[in-house]
C-alpha positions in Angstrom: 101.1 83.0 158.4 99.6 85.8 160.7 100.3 89.3 159.6 100.3 93.1 161.3 99.1 96.2 159.8 97.0 97.6 157.3 96.8 96.1 154.4 95.1 96.3 150.6 94.1 94.0 148.7 93.1 95.0 144.5 90.4 92.8 142.5 90.9 92.3 139.2 87.9 94.8 136.9 84.5 93.5 136.6 84.2 93.8 133.0 87.0 95.7 130.5 84.7 97.9 127.9 85.4 97.3 124.9 87.5 99.5 122.4 85.2 101.2 119.8 85.6 102.2 116.2 83.8 103.2 112.9 87.2 102.9 110.6 87.0 99.2 110.8 83.4 97.7 111.5 84.1 94.0 111.0 81.2 92.2 108.8 81.5 88.9 109.5 79.6 86.4 107.2 78.8 82.6 108.2 77.3 80.0 111.0 76.2 80.3 114.3 74.4 77.6 116.7 71.0 79.8 116.3 69.4 76.8 117.9 70.6 78.1 121.3 68.1 81.2 120.8 64.6 81.4 121.2 63.5 82.5 117.8 66.5 81.2 115.7 64.4 82.2 112.7 64.7 85.7 113.2 68.3 85.9 112.6 69.1 84.0 109.8 70.4 86.0 106.7 69.7 89.3 108.5 72.4 92.0 110.0 73.0 91.7 113.5 74.6 94.6 115.1 76.4 93.9 118.0 78.3 95.9 120.6 80.1 93.7 122.5 80.6 89.8 122.4 78.2 89.1 124.5 75.2 90.8 122.6 76.6 88.4 119.7 76.4 85.7 122.1 72.8 86.1 123.2 71.5 87.0 120.1 73.3 84.4 117.9 74.0 81.6 120.1 77.7 80.7 121.0 79.5 77.3 121.2 83.9 76.2 121.0 83.2 74.4 117.8 84.3 76.9 115.6 85.1 74.5 112.2 81.2 74.6 112.5 79.9 77.5 113.6 82.4 79.7 112.5 81.2 83.4 113.3 82.2 82.6 116.9 85.5 82.2 115.8 85.1 86.5 115.8 82.5 86.2 119.1 85.8 84.7 120.4 88.7 87.3 119.2 86.7 90.1 120.1 85.9 88.7 123.5 89.1 87.4 124.7 92.0 88.4 122.8 91.2 91.9 121.8 88.4 93.4 123.5 86.7 95.4 120.3 83.6 96.6 118.9 81.5 97.3 116.8 81.1 93.8 114.3 78.2 93.1 112.4 77.1 89.5 112.1 75.4 87.7 108.9 74.5 84.1 110.1 73.4 82.0 106.9 72.6 78.5 109.0 68.9 78.6 108.9 67.7 75.6 110.7 64.5 75.2 108.4 67.4 74.6 105.5 70.2 72.8 107.6 68.5 70.2 109.6 68.9 66.6 110.2 66.6 64.5 112.3 67.8 63.5 115.7 67.8 59.5 116.5 65.9 58.8 120.5 69.2 59.4 122.0 69.5 58.6 125.5 71.1 60.4 128.5 71.8 59.7 132.4 70.5 61.9 135.0 72.5 63.0 137.6 70.8 65.7 140.2 68.1 66.0 138.5 70.3 66.6 134.9 71.0 65.3 131.9 73.4 66.0 129.4 73.1 65.0 125.7 76.4 65.6 124.1 75.3 66.5 120.6 75.7 69.9 119.4 73.0 72.0 117.7 69.7 70.2 119.0 67.0 72.3 118.1 64.2 73.3 120.6 61.2 72.9 117.7 60.4 70.0 117.6 62.2 68.4 120.4 60.7 65.5 122.1 61.7 64.9 125.9 60.9 61.2 127.6 61.5 59.4 130.5 61.2 56.0 130.0 57.6 56.1 127.9 56.4 59.2 129.6 56.5 62.3 127.6 57.8 65.7 129.6 56.6 68.7 129.2 58.7 71.8 128.8 58.2 74.5 131.3 56.6 72.1 133.5 58.9 68.9 133.6 62.1 70.5 132.6 63.8 73.1 131.4 66.8 73.6 128.5 70.0 75.1 128.7 73.1 75.0 126.1 76.9 74.4 127.5 80.0 76.0 125.4 80.6 73.2 123.3 77.3 73.1 122.1 75.3 70.0 124.2 71.9 69.8 125.5 71.4 70.4 129.2 68.2 69.2 130.3 67.2 70.1 133.9 64.9 68.1 135.6 62.2 70.2 137.9 61.6 68.7 141.2 58.1 67.5 141.7 57.9 67.0 137.5 56.8 63.3 136.0 60.9 63.0 135.7 61.8 63.9 138.7 63.0 60.4 139.6 63.9 59.2 136.2 67.6 57.8 136.3 67.9 58.3 132.2 66.1 60.3 129.8 66.0 59.9 126.1 65.5 63.1 123.3 64.8 63.1 119.7 63.8 65.6 117.3 65.9 67.7 114.9 69.2 69.1 115.0 71.4 71.6 113.2 73.5 70.7 110.1 75.9 73.5 109.6 77.5 70.7 107.3 74.9 71.4 105.1 76.0 75.4 104.2 77.6 75.7 100.8 79.7 78.6 99.1 76.0 79.3 97.5 74.4 80.1 101.3 77.6 82.2 101.9 77.9 84.4 98.6 73.8 84.3 98.8 71.7 85.8 96.1 68.6 88.5 95.3 65.2 86.5 95.3 62.9 89.0 93.0 59.9 87.4 93.3 60.4 88.2 97.6 62.8 90.8 97.2 64.4 88.7 100.2 68.5 88.8 100.3 70.4 86.3 101.9 74.6 85.5 102.3 76.8 88.6 101.2 73.8 90.3 99.5 72.3 91.1 103.0 75.9 93.4 103.4 74.2 96.0 100.6 71.3 96.6 104.4 73.9 97.5 106.8 74.6 101.0 105.8 70.8 102.2 105.6 69.8 99.6 108.2 72.4 100.3 111.1 74.0 103.4 109.8 77.7 102.0 109.8 80.0 101.7 107.2 81.1 97.5 106.4 85.0 98.7 106.2 86.4 95.0 106.4 84.4 91.7 105.9 85.7 88.5 106.6 83.9 84.8 106.1 86.1 82.7 108.1 85.8 78.8 107.3 85.0 80.0 103.8 86.8 82.6 102.2 89.1 80.1 101.1 87.2 79.0 98.9 88.0 81.0 95.5 84.2 81.6 94.4 83.7 83.4 97.7 86.9 85.1 98.1 86.1 86.6 94.7 82.6 87.8 95.6 83.9 89.2 99.0 86.0 91.4 97.5 83.8 92.7 94.8 81.1 93.1 97.3 84.1 95.2 99.3 85.0 97.2 95.9 81.3 98.5 95.6 79.4 98.9 98.8 75.8 100.8 98.5 77.4 102.0 95.1 79.6 104.3 96.8 81.7 103.5 99.6 84.6 100.8 99.8 86.4 98.2 102.2 89.0 95.7 102.5 88.1 91.5 102.6 90.1 88.9 104.7 90.3 86.1 102.5 91.8 82.7 103.9 94.3 80.8 101.6 93.4 77.2 101.5 95.5 75.1 103.4 94.4 72.1 102.2 96.1 73.2 98.8 99.0 75.5 100.2 100.8 73.3 102.9 103.8 74.9 103.3 104.6 78.8 102.6 106.2 78.2 98.9 102.4 76.9 98.0 101.2 80.4 98.6 102.0 82.1 95.5 100.3 79.7 93.4 97.4 79.0 95.2 96.3 82.6 95.5 96.8 83.1 91.7 94.5 79.8 91.2 92.2 81.2 93.9 92.0 85.2 91.9 93.0 86.9 95.3 94.6 89.7 93.6 92.5 92.6 93.9 93.2 95.6 95.7 90.2 95.6 98.1 91.3 92.5 99.2 94.1 91.0 101.7 95.0 87.5 101.6 96.1 85.3 104.4 97.9 82.4 105.6 97.8 79.5 107.4 95.7 79.3 110.6 96.2 80.5 113.7 95.9 78.9 117.2 94.9 79.6 121.0 95.6 77.2 123.0 94.0 74.0 121.4 91.4 76.4 119.3 92.1 76.7 115.5 91.3 80.0 114.1 91.0 81.4 110.4 93.4 83.7 109.9 90.6 86.3 109.3 89.2 86.5 112.5 91.9 87.4 114.2 93.3 89.6 111.9 90.1 91.3 111.5 89.9 91.4 115.4 93.5 93.0 115.4 92.9 95.7 112.6 89.6 97.0 114.3 91.6 97.2 117.3 94.6 99.4 115.7 92.4 101.3 114.5 90.4 102.5 117.4 93.4 102.6 119.3 95.1 105.3 116.9 91.9 107.7 116.9 89.6 106.1 114.5 91.9 106.4 111.8 93.3 103.5 109.6 96.7 104.7 108.9 99.0 102.5 111.3 99.6 99.3 109.5 98.5 96.2 111.7 101.9 94.6 110.4 104.3 93.6 113.3 101.8 93.8 115.9 101.3 91.0 118.5 98.7 88.8 117.5 97.4 87.3 120.8 98.1 83.8 119.5 100.3 81.1 120.4 100.8 79.6 117.3 100.7 79.0 113.4 99.0 76.0 111.6 96.8 74.4 109.1 93.1 74.0 109.5 94.0 70.3 110.9 95.9 71.0 113.2 99.5 70.8 112.0 101.7 73.1 112.9 103.5 75.4 111.0 106.7 77.4 111.9 107.9 80.4 110.0 110.8 82.6 110.6 111.0 85.9 109.2 112.9 85.2 106.1 110.0 82.6 104.8 107.4 84.8 106.3 108.9 87.6 104.3 108.8 85.2 100.7 105.3 84.8 101.6 104.7 88.6 101.7 106.3 88.8 98.0 103.8 86.7 97.2 101.1 89.1 98.3 100.1 87.0 101.4 100.0 88.6 105.2 101.3 86.1 107.4 102.6 85.3 110.8 105.7 84.2 112.7 107.0 84.5 116.4 109.5 87.2 117.6 108.8 87.7 121.1 105.3 86.9 120.6 103.3 86.2 117.2 103.3 89.0 115.4 101.5 89.5 112.0 103.4 89.9 109.0 102.5 91.7 105.7 101.4 94.8 104.5 100.7 94.0 101.0 96.6 93.7 99.2 96.3 91.1 97.2 97.0 93.6 94.1 100.3 93.0 94.6 102.9 92.4 92.5 100.3 92.6 90.0 99.9 96.2 90.1 102.5 98.9 91.1 100.1 101.4 91.7 101.3 102.7 95.9 97.7 103.1 96.5 96.5 99.7 95.6 99.2 97.7 96.9 100.1 98.7 100.6 97.4 98.1 103.0 97.3 100.8 104.9 97.1 103.1 101.9 94.6 101.5 100.4 92.3 101.3 103.7 93.0 105.3 104.1 92.0 106.0 100.1 88.7 104.3 101.3 88.6 106.1 104.6 88.7 109.1 103.2 86.4 108.4 100.8 83.9 106.9 102.9 84.1 110.0 105.0 84.0 112.2 102.9 80.6 111.0 101.5 78.8 110.9 104.9 80.0 114.1 105.9 78.5 116.3 102.9 75.6 113.8 102.1 73.5 116.5 103.6 74.6 119.1 101.1 73.7 117.0 98.4 70.9 119.4 96.6 71.6 122.5 98.2 71.6 125.2 95.7 75.2 125.2 93.7 76.5 127.9 94.2 79.9 129.8 95.8 78.7 129.6 99.2 78.1 125.7 98.7 82.1 125.3 97.4 83.6 127.8 100.0 82.0 125.7 102.6 83.1 122.3 101.1 86.7 123.6 100.3 87.4 125.1 103.7 85.4 122.6 105.8 87.7 119.6 104.7 90.4 121.5 104.3 90.7 122.2 108.0 89.5 118.7 108.8 92.5 117.1 107.2 94.7 119.7 108.3 94.2 118.1 111.7 96.0 114.9 110.4 98.9 116.3 109.4 101.8 115.4 109.6 101.2 112.4 112.4 98.7 110.6 110.2 99.1 111.4 106.6 101.8 113.9 105.1 98.9 116.2 104.1 96.2 116.8 101.7 93.9 119.6 100.1 90.9 120.1 98.5 90.4 122.0 95.4 87.5 123.1 92.9 88.7 123.9 89.7 87.1 125.9 87.0 88.4 123.2 84.0 87.0 120.3 86.1 83.1 122.0 86.1 82.8 122.9 82.7 79.3 124.9 81.5 77.8 121.3 80.3 78.3 119.9 84.2 77.4 123.3 85.8 73.6 123.6 83.9 73.4 119.3 84.3 73.4 120.1 88.8 77.0 118.9 88.4 79.8 119.7 91.1 83.4 118.5 90.7 86.3 118.8 93.7 89.7 117.5 93.0 91.3 116.3 96.2 94.5 115.3 97.1 95.8 113.2 99.7 99.3 111.3 101.1 98.9 108.4 103.2 102.1 107.2 104.4 103.4 104.1 103.2 104.9 101.5 105.6 108.0 101.3 106.6 108.5 97.9 104.7 112.4 97.9 104.8 115.0 99.7 107.6 118.2 99.4 106.3 121.6 100.0 108.0 125.0 100.0 106.3 127.4 99.1 108.8 131.4 98.9 107.7 134.3 98.9 109.0 136.0 102.3 110.4 140.0 101.5 110.0 141.1 104.8 110.6 139.0 105.1 113.5 140.3 101.8 114.6 143.8 102.7 114.0 143.5 106.3 115.5 142.5 104.2 119.2 145.5 102.3 119.0 148.1 105.0 118.1 146.6 107.5 120.7 145.5 110.0 117.5 149.1 109.7 116.4 
């Protein structure tokens, strides 16, 4: 069809800038396809800081085999669903330890390109042959990887494999199934001083300057020992900070919503520093651990609300297409069933004009009745306030303990806290009391402040009492007579 006039077309923005925040920095412990990077040994059991998902993919590798390469779940969620950063990744998959032999495998060549449909093939020690002729990397071929993990061998024109119709490869391949719960939990080696797994969380603040306020281990946190250890780490980070562990219930054990209570309790997920989740989530055909999606949701929610964790993530749209068990079996809850799961102290999701996260409780509910511990946003506000106070006034440590210091802390903190009322909490104030600071403490160089904060609890239940107003009806029918 011909057109007549002046026209304007708009293109989609080439790059969406991730929304950033520090109140919900995710720390994800798991496995990555590190065979895809040049020096995989450099990204084993170290904290990898990524300000966007593309950085994580470049540093750790990326493929859509989420079951075996669990860190990729968070890479996808923070790139394709929420666009949020930063994230700290801890990969425990060690090519020197978690590997197996790749027997000689044939692959057809088409247009100087051969695809080996085996994920995890390591570059180190790889042997590529055209017939009986060994080929040389960089001279005869180059390597790359596809998003399903397959190895691509690109033959170089003029090289010895230029005319080959078939090549063969052999060497070593990653074995992610060899990674155990002990690798995730990690340990400290007293002889070498090396830390592995969750023990690496300790390094995040001194190395990167961010507090790891959310921790998750998709694909592993459903193991009781892993979930309990992750909760313990979040209860005491660097001896001073606190955070929340997002834990998945085992969907092999909790196959229906009424199983969640027993599985949660038997797993020991009852800490106020954890949030148990059930079941898994789907995006198309891809299956995610709930923790990978919820971690990104919480980070996005915080960053969208002035980087303060007062806004509950519950009832926010998740950006997923369904809920399921780990094996892909569909789970369809309604609001009533979702609320039943919540009563067990487990968060879930259901579809109400979009799949929504559903749940406000920490793992401490229903065993505890303390409001600061059972409500997820309230617990996180206490964590955030404590973490913020430590970072704000650390520079005052070792200053002369005089009235100037007392007034500086009290005045500064009261001004800061007042700025968040009444929107983000009902109020807060700090005071320095004589009864909290006896002479013995003063002589020992200890000063104690007392702070009162009042975060809002979530509007868990909104009730409207309907009644039939007979007088109103009668008046309408009788004309007010």
